C-alpha positions in Angstrom: 0.0 0.0 0.0 1.3 3.4 -0.9 1.5 6.8 0.8 2.2 10.1 -0.9 4.2 12.5 1.3 5.4 16.1 0.8 8.9 16.2 2.4 9.4 19.1 4.8 12.8 20.1 3.5 14.0 20.6 -0.1 17.4 19.2 0.6 18.2 16.5 -1.9 20.8 13.7 -1.7 20.7 13.4 -5.5 23.5 14.5 -7.9 22.9 16.0 -11.3 22.6 12.5 -12.8 19.7 11.7 -10.4 21.8 9.2 -8.4 21.6 9.1 -4.6 24.5 8.2 -2.4 24.3 8.0 1.4 27.0 9.8 3.4 27.4 6.6 5.5 26.3 3.4 3.9 25.6 1.8 7.3 23.4 4.5 8.7 20.5 6.0 6.7 19.4 9.5 7.5 15.8 10.2 8.3 13.4 12.8 6.9 10.0 14.2 7.8 7.0 15.1 5.7 3.3 15.6 5.6 0.9 12.9 4.2 -0.9 14.2 1.2 -2.7 11.0 0.1 -2.8 7.3 0.9 -4.3 4.0 0.1 -7.7 3.9 1.9 -6.9 0.4 3.1 -4.4 1.8 5.6 -6.5 2.2 8.7 -4.1 4.1 11.0 -3.1 6.8 8.5 -4.6 10.4 8.3 -4.2 13.1 5.7 -2.0 15.8 7.0 -0.2 13.5 9.5 3.5 14.3 10.0 5.6 11.2 9.5 9.3 10.1 9.7 10.8 8.0 6.9 14.3 7.1 5.5 15.8 9.8 3.2 16.5 7.1 0.5 13.1 5.4 0.9 10.4 5.5 -1.9 10.3 7.2 -5.2 10.7 11.0 -5.9 7.8 12.5 -7.9 8.2 16.0 -9.2 5.2 18.1 -10.3 4.9 21.5 -11.7 2.3 23.3 -9.6 1.5 27.0 -10.4 4.8 27.3 -12.3 6.8 26.0 -9.3 8.5 22.6 -9.1 7.1 20.6 -6.1 8.7 17.4 -4.9 6.8 14.5 -3.3 7.8 11.0 -2.1 5.8 7.9 -2.9 6.4 5.5 0.0 5.3 2.0 1.0 3.4 2.1 4.3 6.3 0.1 5.8 8.7 3.0 4.9 7.0 5.1 7.6 9.1 4.8 10.7 7.1 7.0 13.1 4.3 9.6 13.4 5.1 13.1 14.9 2.6 15.2 16.8 
């Protein structure tokens, strides 16, 4: 099941070729974001929820909204590590 998240920060680990490389291959950094949409079969998820996920988790989706490039992350529900309040 999938979750669409808008990351909180615009920091990207990608280079110009679109490849990601972790700074330390043994420890993955974490990111936070806001849930925009999700599979209705996920019972414990709410639109607008603040979540923690791995920086390298999921797929990046870029959309042009009102002339501005906006980045989203498409995550599996298992990629969500925690909920923030």
